[in-house]
PDB file with SEQRES, HELIX, SHEET and CRYST1 records, atoms N, CA, C and O in Angstrom:
SEQRES   1 A   71  MET ASN ASN GLU SER VAL LYS VAL LYS PRO ALA LYS MET          
SEQRES   2 A   71  CYS TYR SER HIS ILE GLY GLY LYS LEU GLY GLN LEU LEU          
SEQRES   3 A   71  VAL GLU THR PHE ALA GLU LYS GLY TRP ILE ALA LYS LYS          
SEQRES   4 A   71  THR PRO THR ASP LYS HIS PHE TYR ILE THR GLU ILE GLY          
SEQRES   5 A   71  GLN THR GLU LEU GLU LYS LEU GLY VAL ASP ILE SER GLN          
SEQRES   6 A   71  ILE LYS PRO GLU ASP LEU                                      
HELIX    1 AA1 GLY A   20  LYS A   33  1                                  14    
HELIX    2 AA2 GLU A   50  LYS A   58  1                                   9    
HELIX    3 AA3 ILE A   63  GLN A   65  5                                   3    
SHEET    1 AA1 2 MET A  13  CYS A  14  0                                        
SHEET    2 AA1 2 HIS A  17  ILE A  18 -1                                        
CRYST1    1.000    1.000    1.000  90.00  90.00  90.00 P 1           1          
ATOM      1  N   MET A   1     -24.855  79.068  19.445  1.00  0.00           N  
ATOM      2  CA  MET A   1     -24.198  80.345  19.769  1.00  0.00           C  
ATOM      3  C   MET A   1     -25.191  81.350  20.257  1.00  0.00           C  
ATOM      4  O   MET A   1     -26.340  81.379  19.814  1.00  0.00           O  
ATOM      5  N   ASN A   2     -24.773  82.134  21.125  1.00  0.00           N  
ATOM      6  CA  ASN A   2     -25.625  83.188  21.680  1.00  0.00           C  
ATOM      7  C   ASN A   2     -25.378  84.432  20.865  1.00  0.00           C  
ATOM      8  O   ASN A   2     -24.635  84.395  19.884  1.00  0.00           O  
ATOM      9  N   ASN A   3     -26.020  85.590  21.273  1.00  0.00           N  
ATOM     10  CA  ASN A   3     -25.835  86.857  20.582  1.00  0.00           C  
ATOM     11  C   ASN A   3     -24.555  87.623  20.897  1.00  0.00           C  
ATOM     12  O   ASN A   3     -24.302  88.699  20.354  1.00  0.00           O  
ATOM     13  N   GLU A   4     -23.753  87.039  21.788  1.00  0.00           N  
ATOM     14  CA  GLU A   4     -22.468  87.782  22.159  1.00  0.00           C  
ATOM     15  C   GLU A   4     -21.515  87.595  20.941  1.00  0.00           C  
ATOM     16  O   GLU A   4     -21.563  86.603  20.214  1.00  0.00           O  
ATOM     17  N   SER A   5     -20.635  88.641  20.777  1.00  0.00           N  
ATOM     18  CA  SER A   5     -19.717  88.668  19.704  1.00  0.00           C  
ATOM     19  C   SER A   5     -18.624  87.586  20.036  1.00  0.00           C  
ATOM     20  O   SER A   5     -18.000  87.563  21.097  1.00  0.00           O  
ATOM     21  N   VAL A   6     -18.464  86.680  18.989  1.00  0.00           N  
ATOM     22  CA  VAL A   6     -17.407  85.689  19.122  1.00  0.00           C  
ATOM     23  C   VAL A   6     -16.413  85.872  18.059  1.00  0.00           C  
ATOM     24  O   VAL A   6     -16.764  85.897  16.880  1.00  0.00           O  
ATOM     25  N   LYS A   7     -15.151  86.003  18.428  1.00  0.00           N  
ATOM     26  CA  LYS A   7     -14.093  86.131  17.411  1.00  0.00           C  
ATOM     27  C   LYS A   7     -13.740  84.832  16.801  1.00  0.00           C  
ATOM     28  O   LYS A   7     -13.461  83.870  17.517  1.00  0.00           O  
ATOM     29  N   VAL A   8     -13.739  84.758  15.504  1.00  0.00           N  
ATOM     30  CA  VAL A   8     -13.332  83.474  14.857  1.00  0.00           C  
ATOM     31  C   VAL A   8     -12.332  83.798  13.739  1.00  0.00           C  
ATOM     32  O   VAL A   8     -12.350  84.934  13.267  1.00  0.00           O  
ATOM     33  N   LYS A   9     -11.541  82.972  13.322  1.00  0.00           N  
ATOM     34  CA  LYS A   9     -10.702  83.131  12.165  1.00  0.00           C  
ATOM     35  C   LYS A   9     -11.453  82.787  10.869  1.00  0.00           C  
ATOM     36  O   LYS A   9     -12.032  81.707  10.744  1.00  0.00           O  
ATOM     37  N   PRO A  10     -11.433  83.728   9.903  1.00  0.00           N  
ATOM     38  CA  PRO A  10     -12.190  83.499   8.701  1.00  0.00           C  
ATOM     39  C   PRO A  10     -11.595  82.537   7.741  1.00  0.00           C  
ATOM     40  O   PRO A  10     -10.370  82.508   7.617  1.00  0.00           O  
ATOM     41  N   ALA A  11     -12.372  81.733   7.037  1.00  0.00           N  
ATOM     42  CA  ALA A  11     -11.906  80.979   5.889  1.00  0.00           C  
ATOM     43  C   ALA A  11     -12.680  81.451   4.675  1.00  0.00           C  
ATOM     44  O   ALA A  11     -13.725  80.917   4.304  1.00  0.00           O  
ATOM     45  N   LYS A  12     -12.102  82.492   4.076  1.00  0.00           N  
ATOM     46  CA  LYS A  12     -12.896  83.260   3.045  1.00  0.00           C  
ATOM     47  C   LYS A  12     -12.782  82.561   1.768  1.00  0.00           C  
ATOM     48  O   LYS A  12     -11.794  81.902   1.446  1.00  0.00           O  
ATOM     49  N   MET A  13     -13.893  82.739   1.007  1.00  0.00           N  
ATOM     50  CA  MET A  13     -14.023  82.167  -0.303  1.00  0.00           C  
ATOM     51  C   MET A  13     -13.843  83.257  -1.369  1.00  0.00           C  
ATOM     52  O   MET A  13     -14.301  84.391  -1.225  1.00  0.00           O  
ATOM     53  N   CYS A  14     -13.169  82.863  -2.422  1.00  0.00           N  
ATOM     54  CA  CYS A  14     -12.921  83.698  -3.647  1.00  0.00           C  
ATOM     55  C   CYS A  14     -13.563  82.962  -4.730  1.00  0.00           C  
ATOM     56  O   CYS A  14     -13.037  81.946  -5.184  1.00  0.00           O  
ATOM     57  N   TYR A  15     -14.693  83.426  -5.179  1.00  0.00           N  
ATOM     58  CA  TYR A  15     -15.468  82.620  -6.180  1.00  0.00           C  
ATOM     59  C   TYR A  15     -15.765  81.235  -5.667  1.00  0.00           C  
ATOM     60  O   TYR A  15     -16.562  81.108  -4.738  1.00  0.00           O  
ATOM     61  N   SER A  16     -15.197  80.225  -6.190  1.00  0.00           N  
ATOM     62  CA  SER A  16     -15.437  78.891  -5.661  1.00  0.00           C  
ATOM     63  C   SER A  16     -14.207  78.172  -4.960  1.00  0.00           C  
ATOM     64  O   SER A  16     -14.131  76.950  -4.833  1.00  0.00           O  
ATOM     65  N   HIS A  17     -13.294  79.040  -4.541  1.00  0.00           N  
ATOM     66  CA  HIS A  17     -12.078  78.361  -3.836  1.00  0.00           C  
ATOM     67  C   HIS A  17     -11.698  79.271  -2.684  1.00  0.00           C  
ATOM     68  O   HIS A  17     -12.133  80.417  -2.564  1.00  0.00           O  
ATOM     69  N   ILE A  18     -10.786  78.636  -1.776  1.00  0.00           N  
ATOM     70  CA  ILE A  18     -10.453  79.342  -0.603  1.00  0.00           C  
ATOM     71  C   ILE A  18      -9.521  80.440  -0.953  1.00  0.00           C  
ATOM     72  O   ILE A  18      -8.577  80.255  -1.721  1.00  0.00           O  
ATOM     73  N   GLY A  19      -9.788  81.630  -0.373  1.00  0.00           N  
ATOM     74  CA  GLY A  19      -8.964  82.810  -0.597  1.00  0.00           C  
ATOM     75  C   GLY A  19      -8.498  83.353   0.698  1.00  0.00           C  
ATOM     76  O   GLY A  19      -8.456  82.643   1.703  1.00  0.00           O  
ATOM     77  N   GLY A  20      -8.153  84.575   0.693  1.00  0.00           N  
ATOM     78  CA  GLY A  20      -7.653  85.289   1.932  1.00  0.00           C  
ATOM     79  C   GLY A  20      -6.373  84.729   2.471  1.00  0.00           C  
ATOM     80  O   GLY A  20      -5.583  84.055   1.809  1.00  0.00           O  
ATOM     81  N   LYS A  21      -6.242  85.052   3.679  1.00  0.00           N  
ATOM     82  CA  LYS A  21      -4.966  84.624   4.363  1.00  0.00           C  
ATOM     83  C   LYS A  21      -4.857  83.102   4.535  1.00  0.00           C  
ATOM     84  O   LYS A  21      -3.748  82.570   4.495  1.00  0.00           O  
ATOM     85  N   LEU A  22      -5.950  82.402   4.721  1.00  0.00           N  
ATOM     86  CA  LEU A  22      -5.933  80.976   4.795  1.00  0.00           C  
ATOM     87  C   LEU A  22      -5.506  80.377   3.459  1.00  0.00           C  
ATOM     88  O   LEU A  22      -4.661  79.481   3.429  1.00  0.00           O  
ATOM     89  N   GLY A  23      -6.043  80.828   2.423  1.00  0.00           N  
ATOM     90  CA  GLY A  23      -5.608  80.347   1.092  1.00  0.00           C  
ATOM     91  C   GLY A  23      -4.127  80.564   0.862  1.00  0.00           C  
ATOM     92  O   GLY A  23      -3.407  79.683   0.394  1.00  0.00           O  
ATOM     93  N   GLN A  24      -3.687  81.797   1.215  1.00  0.00           N  
ATOM     94  CA  GLN A  24      -2.234  82.087   1.086  1.00  0.00           C  
ATOM     95  C   GLN A  24      -1.372  81.173   1.936  1.00  0.00           C  
ATOM     96  O   GLN A  24      -0.343  80.684   1.470  1.00  0.00           O  
ATOM     97  N   LEU A  25      -1.769  80.938   3.151  1.00  0.00           N  
ATOM     98  CA  LEU A  25      -0.940  80.051   4.052  1.00  0.00           C  
ATOM     99  C   LEU A  25      -1.032  78.628   3.560  1.00  0.00           C  
ATOM    100  O   LEU A  25      -0.035  77.914   3.675  1.00  0.00           O  
ATOM    101  N   LEU A  26      -2.119  78.159   3.031  1.00  0.00           N  
ATOM    102  CA  LEU A  26      -2.201  76.756   2.440  1.00  0.00           C  
ATOM    103  C   LEU A  26      -1.216  76.629   1.200  1.00  0.00           C  
ATOM    104  O   LEU A  26      -0.519  75.623   1.070  1.00  0.00           O  
ATOM    105  N   VAL A  27      -1.185  77.561   0.396  1.00  0.00           N  
ATOM    106  CA  VAL A  27      -0.276  77.600  -0.782  1.00  0.00           C  
ATOM    107  C   VAL A  27       1.094  77.568  -0.363  1.00  0.00           C  
ATOM    108  O   VAL A  27       1.870  76.754  -0.862  1.00  0.00           O  
ATOM    109  N   GLU A  28       1.491  78.468   0.598  1.00  0.00           N  
ATOM    110  CA  GLU A  28       2.866  78.555   1.031  1.00  0.00           C  
ATOM    111  C   GLU A  28       3.300  77.306   1.726  1.00  0.00           C  
ATOM    112  O   GLU A  28       4.427  76.861   1.509  1.00  0.00           O  
ATOM    113  N   THR A  29       2.434  76.680   2.592  1.00  0.00           N  
ATOM    114  CA  THR A  29       2.739  75.448   3.248  1.00  0.00           C  
ATOM    115  C   THR A  29       2.828  74.292   2.331  1.00  0.00           C  
ATOM    116  O   THR A  29       3.765  73.503   2.454  1.00  0.00           O  
ATOM    117  N   PHE A  30       1.941  74.133   1.437  1.00  0.00           N  
ATOM    118  CA  PHE A  30       1.966  73.113   0.487  1.00  0.00           C  
ATOM    119  C   PHE A  30       3.269  73.172  -0.448  1.00  0.00           C  
ATOM    120  O   PHE A  30       3.888  72.153  -0.755  1.00  0.00           O  
ATOM    121  N   ALA A  31       3.598  74.352  -0.836  1.00  0.00           N  
ATOM    122  CA  ALA A  31       4.800  74.527  -1.659  1.00  0.00           C  
ATOM    123  C   ALA A  31       6.072  74.142  -0.904  1.00  0.00           C  
ATOM    124  O   ALA A  31       6.959  73.477  -1.439  1.00  0.00           O  
ATOM    125  N   GLU A  32       6.135  74.596   0.401  1.00  0.00           N  
ATOM    126  CA  GLU A  32       7.240  74.317   1.256  1.00  0.00           C  
ATOM    127  C   GLU A  32       7.403  72.840   1.532  1.00  0.00           C  
ATOM    128  O   GLU A  32       8.521  72.354   1.707  1.00  0.00           O  
ATOM    129  N   LYS A  33       6.251  72.096   1.573  1.00  0.00           N  
ATOM    130  CA  LYS A  33       6.304  70.689   1.794  1.00  0.00           C  
ATOM    131  C   LYS A  33       6.568  69.855   0.488  1.00  0.00           C  
ATOM    132  O   LYS A  33       6.804  68.647   0.536  1.00  0.00           O  
ATOM    133  N   GLY A  34       6.515  70.555  -0.650  1.00  0.00           N  
ATOM    134  CA  GLY A  34       6.794  69.959  -1.940  1.00  0.00           C  
ATOM    135  C   GLY A  34       5.511  69.230  -2.462  1.00  0.00           C  
ATOM    136  O   GLY A  34       5.618  68.384  -3.349  1.00  0.00           O  
ATOM    137  N   TRP A  35       4.227  69.571  -1.885  1.00  0.00           N  
ATOM    138  CA  TRP A  35       3.053  69.029  -2.316  1.00  0.00           C  
ATOM    139  C   TRP A  35       2.558  69.638  -3.608  1.00  0.00           C  
ATOM    140  O   TRP A  35       1.884  68.973  -4.394  1.00  0.00           O  
ATOM    141  N   ILE A  36       2.886  70.900  -3.833  1.00  0.00           N  
ATOM    142  CA  ILE A  36       2.632  71.667  -5.063  1.00  0.00           C  
ATOM    143  C   ILE A  36       3.944  72.250  -5.498  1.00  0.00           C  
ATOM    144  O   ILE A  36       4.877  72.438  -4.717  1.00  0.00           O  
ATOM    145  N   ALA A  37       3.975  72.530  -6.789  1.00  0.00           N  
ATOM    146  CA  ALA A  37       5.270  73.130  -7.390  1.00  0.00           C  
ATOM    147  C   ALA A  37       4.815  73.880  -8.674  1.00  0.00           C  
ATOM    148  O   ALA A  37       3.697  73.779  -9.180  1.00  0.00           O  
ATOM    149  N   LYS A  38       5.815  74.625  -9.116  1.00  0.00           N  
ATOM    150  CA  LYS A  38       5.695  75.348 -10.420  1.00  0.00           C  
ATOM    151  C   LYS A  38       6.739  74.716 -11.355  1.00  0.00           C  
ATOM    152  O   LYS A  38       7.797  74.264 -10.916  1.00  0.00           O  
ATOM    153  N   LYS A  39       6.425  74.698 -12.596  1.00  0.00           N  
ATOM    154  CA  LYS A  39       7.436  74.224 -13.502  1.00  0.00           C  
ATOM    155  C   LYS A  39       8.679  75.146 -13.584  1.00  0.00           C  
ATOM    156  O   LYS A  39       9.821  74.704 -13.707  1.00  0.00           O  
ATOM    157  N   THR A  40       8.355  76.519 -13.502  1.00  0.00           N  
ATOM    158  CA  THR A  40       9.390  77.510 -13.504  1.00  0.00           C  
ATOM    159  C   THR A  40       8.995  78.509 -12.395  1.00  0.00           C  
ATOM    160  O   THR A  40       7.811  78.598 -12.070  1.00  0.00           O  
ATOM    161  N   PRO A  41       9.854  79.191 -11.859  1.00  0.00           N  
ATOM    162  CA  PRO A  41       9.431  80.157 -10.777  1.00  0.00           C  
ATOM    163  C   PRO A  41       8.582  81.328 -11.246  1.00  0.00           C  
ATOM    164  O   PRO A  41       7.923  81.977 -10.434  1.00  0.00           O  
ATOM    165  N   THR A  42       8.587  81.607 -12.546  1.00  0.00           N  
ATOM    166  CA  THR A  42       7.760  82.659 -13.116  1.00  0.00           C  
ATOM    167  C   THR A  42       6.384  82.191 -13.435  1.00  0.00           C  
ATOM    168  O   THR A  42       5.517  83.011 -13.737  1.00  0.00           O  
ATOM    169  N   ASP A  43       6.145  80.942 -13.386  1.00  0.00           N  
ATOM    170  CA  ASP A  43       4.711  80.380 -13.731  1.00  0.00           C  
ATOM    171  C   ASP A  43       3.761  80.907 -12.711  1.00  0.00           C  
ATOM    172  O   ASP A  43       4.048  81.073 -11.526  1.00  0.00           O  
ATOM    173  N   LYS A  44       2.565  81.167 -13.284  1.00  0.00           N  
ATOM    174  CA  LYS A  44       1.438  81.619 -12.416  1.00  0.00           C  
ATOM    175  C   LYS A  44       0.845  80.470 -11.687  1.00  0.00           C  
ATOM    176  O   LYS A  44       0.461  80.622 -10.528  1.00  0.00           O  
ATOM    177  N   HIS A  45       0.746  79.316 -12.302  1.00  0.00           N  
ATOM    178  CA  HIS A  45      -0.010  78.175 -11.716  1.00  0.00           C  
ATOM    179  C   HIS A  45       0.928  77.109 -11.111  1.00  0.00           C  
ATOM    180  O   HIS A  45       2.054  76.910 -11.565  1.00  0.00           O  
ATOM    181  N   PHE A  46       0.426  76.455 -10.098  1.00  0.00           N  
ATOM    182  CA  PHE A  46       1.123  75.366  -9.459  1.00  0.00           C  
ATOM    183  C   PHE A  46       0.505  74.047 -10.020  1.00  0.00           C  
ATOM    184  O   PHE A  46      -0.586  74.050 -10.591  1.00  0.00           O  
ATOM    185  N   TYR A  47       1.258  72.907  -9.831  1.00  0.00           N  
ATOM    186  CA  TYR A  47       0.671  71.677 -10.093  1.00  0.00           C  
ATOM    187  C   TYR A  47       0.844  70.759  -8.926  1.00  0.00           C  
ATOM    188  O   TYR A  47       1.740  71.027  -8.125  1.00  0.00           O  
ATOM    189  N   ILE A  48       0.052  69.651  -8.726  1.00  0.00           N  
ATOM    190  CA  ILE A  48       0.215  68.829  -7.639  1.00  0.00           C  
ATOM    191  C   ILE A  48       1.263  67.773  -7.869  1.00  0.00           C  
ATOM    192  O   ILE A  48       1.174  67.018  -8.837  1.00  0.00           O  
ATOM    193  N   THR A  49       2.244  67.700  -7.015  1.00  0.00           N  
ATOM    194  CA  THR A  49       3.354  66.720  -7.247  1.00  0.00           C  
ATOM    195  C   THR A  49       2.820  65.322  -6.790  1.00  0.00           C  
ATOM    196  O   THR A  49       1.726  65.159  -6.249  1.00  0.00           O  
ATOM    197  N   GLU A  50       3.710  64.344  -7.069  1.00  0.00           N  
ATOM    198  CA  GLU A  50       3.334  62.983  -6.644  1.00  0.00           C  
ATOM    199  C   GLU A  50       3.231  62.850  -5.206  1.00  0.00           C  
ATOM    200  O   GLU A  50       2.294  62.216  -4.721  1.00  0.00           O  
ATOM    201  N   ILE A  51       4.194  63.441  -4.421  1.00  0.00           N  
ATOM    202  CA  ILE A  51       4.044  63.466  -2.991  1.00  0.00           C  
ATOM    203  C   ILE A  51       2.814  64.229  -2.504  1.00  0.00           C  
ATOM    204  O   ILE A  51       2.155  63.853  -1.534  1.00  0.00           O  
ATOM    205  N   GLY A  52       2.551  65.261  -3.185  1.00  0.00           N  
ATOM    206  CA  GLY A  52       1.314  66.018  -2.840  1.00  0.00           C  
ATOM    207  C   GLY A  52       0.015  65.131  -3.048  1.00  0.00           C  
ATOM    208  O   GLY A  52      -0.927  65.181  -2.257  1.00  0.00           O  
ATOM    209  N   GLN A  53       0.033  64.365  -4.103  1.00  0.00           N  
ATOM    210  CA  GLN A  53      -1.083  63.538  -4.356  1.00  0.00           C  
ATOM    211  C   GLN A  53      -1.297  62.507  -3.175  1.00  0.00           C  
ATOM    212  O   GLN A  53      -2.407  62.272  -2.697  1.00  0.00           O  
ATOM    213  N   THR A  54      -0.149  61.932  -2.766  1.00  0.00           N  
ATOM    214  CA  THR A  54      -0.159  61.032  -1.688  1.00  0.00           C  
ATOM    215  C   THR A  54      -0.630  61.657  -0.436  1.00  0.00           C  
ATOM    216  O   THR A  54      -1.532  61.117   0.205  1.00  0.00           O  
ATOM    217  N   GLU A  55      -0.058  62.807  -0.027  1.00  0.00           N  
ATOM    218  CA  GLU A  55      -0.397  63.479   1.212  1.00  0.00           C  
ATOM    219  C   GLU A  55      -1.793  64.005   1.233  1.00  0.00           C  
ATOM    220  O   GLU A  55      -2.486  63.914   2.247  1.00  0.00           O  
ATOM    221  N   LEU A  56      -2.212  64.549   0.140  1.00  0.00           N  
ATOM    222  CA  LEU A  56      -3.646  65.122   0.089  1.00  0.00           C  
ATOM    223  C   LEU A  56      -4.616  63.953   0.279  1.00  0.00           C  
ATOM    224  O   LEU A  56      -5.589  64.049   1.027  1.00  0.00           O  
ATOM    225  N   GLU A  57      -4.331  62.862  -0.408  1.00  0.00           N  
ATOM    226  CA  GLU A  57      -5.237  61.667  -0.240  1.00  0.00           C  
ATOM    227  C   GLU A  57      -5.260  61.272   1.250  1.00  0.00           C  
ATOM    228  O   GLU A  57      -6.334  61.024   1.797  1.00  0.00           O  
ATOM    229  N   LYS A  58      -4.123  61.212   1.894  1.00  0.00           N  
ATOM    230  CA  LYS A  58      -4.078  60.853   3.355  1.00  0.00           C  
ATOM    231  C   LYS A  58      -4.937  61.791   4.157  1.00  0.00           C  
ATOM    232  O   LYS A  58      -5.462  61.399   5.200  1.00  0.00           O  
ATOM    233  N   LEU A  59      -5.101  63.034   3.702  1.00  0.00           N  
ATOM    234  CA  LEU A  59      -5.966  63.962   4.432  1.00  0.00           C  
ATOM    235  C   LEU A  59      -7.432  63.835   4.099  1.00  0.00           C  
ATOM    236  O   LEU A  59      -8.283  64.543   4.638  1.00  0.00           O  
ATOM    237  N   GLY A  60      -7.725  62.842   3.125  1.00  0.00           N  
ATOM    238  CA  GLY A  60      -9.100  62.680   2.742  1.00  0.00           C  
ATOM    239  C   GLY A  60      -9.552  63.548   1.625  1.00  0.00           C  
ATOM    240  O   GLY A  60     -10.749  63.625   1.351  1.00  0.00           O  
ATOM    241  N   VAL A  61      -8.601  64.238   0.937  1.00  0.00           N  
ATOM    242  CA  VAL A  61      -8.948  65.058  -0.253  1.00  0.00           C  
ATOM    243  C   VAL A  61      -8.987  64.277  -1.494  1.00  0.00           C  
ATOM    244  O   VAL A  61      -7.964  63.746  -1.924  1.00  0.00           O  
ATOM    245  N   ASP A  62     -10.174  64.178  -2.118  1.00  0.00           N  
ATOM    246  CA  ASP A  62     -10.393  63.390  -3.326  1.00  0.00           C  
ATOM    247  C   ASP A  62      -9.910  64.147  -4.495  1.00  0.00           C  
ATOM    248  O   ASP A  62     -10.686  64.880  -5.108  1.00  0.00           O  
ATOM    249  N   ILE A  63      -8.658  64.014  -4.846  1.00  0.00           N  
ATOM    250  CA  ILE A  63      -8.062  64.746  -5.948  1.00  0.00           C  
ATOM    251  C   ILE A  63      -8.492  64.178  -7.344  1.00  0.00           C  
ATOM    252  O   ILE A  63      -8.149  64.754  -8.377  1.00  0.00           O  
ATOM    253  N   SER A  64      -9.247  63.045  -7.355  1.00  0.00           N  
ATOM    254  CA  SER A  64      -9.710  62.467  -8.614  1.00  0.00           C  
ATOM    255  C   SER A  64     -10.688  63.471  -9.186  1.00  0.00           C  
ATOM    256  O   SER A  64     -10.977  63.403 -10.381  1.00  0.00           O  
ATOM    257  N   GLN A  65     -11.197  64.366  -8.431  1.00  0.00           N  
ATOM    258  CA  GLN A  65     -12.171  65.289  -8.980  1.00  0.00           C  
ATOM    259  C   GLN A  65     -11.525  66.444  -9.723  1.00  0.00           C  
ATOM    260  O   GLN A  65     -12.221  67.251 -10.339  1.00  0.00           O  
ATOM    261  N   ILE A  66     -10.151  66.537  -9.672  1.00  0.00           N  
ATOM    262  CA  ILE A  66      -9.370  67.578 -10.398  1.00  0.00           C  
ATOM    263  C   ILE A  66      -9.075  67.061 -11.731  1.00  0.00           C  
ATOM    264  O   ILE A  66      -8.455  66.006 -11.860  1.00  0.00           O  
ATOM    265  N   LYS A  67      -9.493  67.760 -12.757  1.00  0.00           N  
ATOM    266  CA  LYS A  67      -9.205  67.406 -14.165  1.00  0.00           C  
ATOM    267  C   LYS A  67      -7.756  67.771 -14.511  1.00  0.00           C  
ATOM    268  O   LYS A  67      -7.288  68.869 -14.210  1.00  0.00           O  
ATOM    269  N   PRO A  68      -7.066  66.831 -15.143  1.00  0.00           N  
ATOM    270  CA  PRO A  68      -5.662  67.128 -15.627  1.00  0.00           C  
ATOM    271  C   PRO A  68      -5.811  68.166 -16.713  1.00  0.00           C  
ATOM    272  O   PRO A  68      -6.778  68.182 -17.475  1.00  0.00           O  
ATOM    273  N   GLU A  69      -4.843  69.011 -16.754  1.00  0.00           N  
ATOM    274  CA  GLU A  69      -4.726  70.054 -17.826  1.00  0.00           C  
ATOM    275  C   GLU A  69      -3.322  70.430 -18.086  1.00  0.00           C  
ATOM    276  O   GLU A  69      -2.446  70.256 -17.238  1.00  0.00           O  
ATOM    277  N   ASP A  70      -3.083  70.980 -19.332  1.00  0.00           N  
ATOM    278  CA  ASP A  70      -1.758  71.455 -19.622  1.00  0.00           C  
ATOM    279  C   ASP A  70      -1.481  72.766 -19.046  1.00  0.00           C  
ATOM    280  O   ASP A  70      -2.288  73.688 -19.165  1.00  0.00           O  
ATOM    281  N   LEU A  71      -0.371  72.888 -18.426  1.00  0.00           N  
ATOM    282  CA  LEU A  71      -0.018  74.234 -17.836  1.00  0.00           C  
ATOM    283  C   LEU A  71       1.160  74.832 -18.563  1.00  0.00           C  
ATOM    284  O   LEU A  71       1.600  75.932 -18.227  1.00  0.00           O  
TER     285      LEU A  71                                                      
END                                                                             
């Protein structure tokens, strides 16, 4: 790259995860596709669904690195 200003779309980090608009869009899209879900609409946290596991693995995301937990 040269010194000229180049406009790029940010992929912001929030601590150790994707935040900002990209993070929001990913969550919305994954929820719409059924890749992630909540047990109840008022839950704060999502979980990865079976179809989500399959589709994320197709994208090359190694979800084996995610530790199971009780939500």
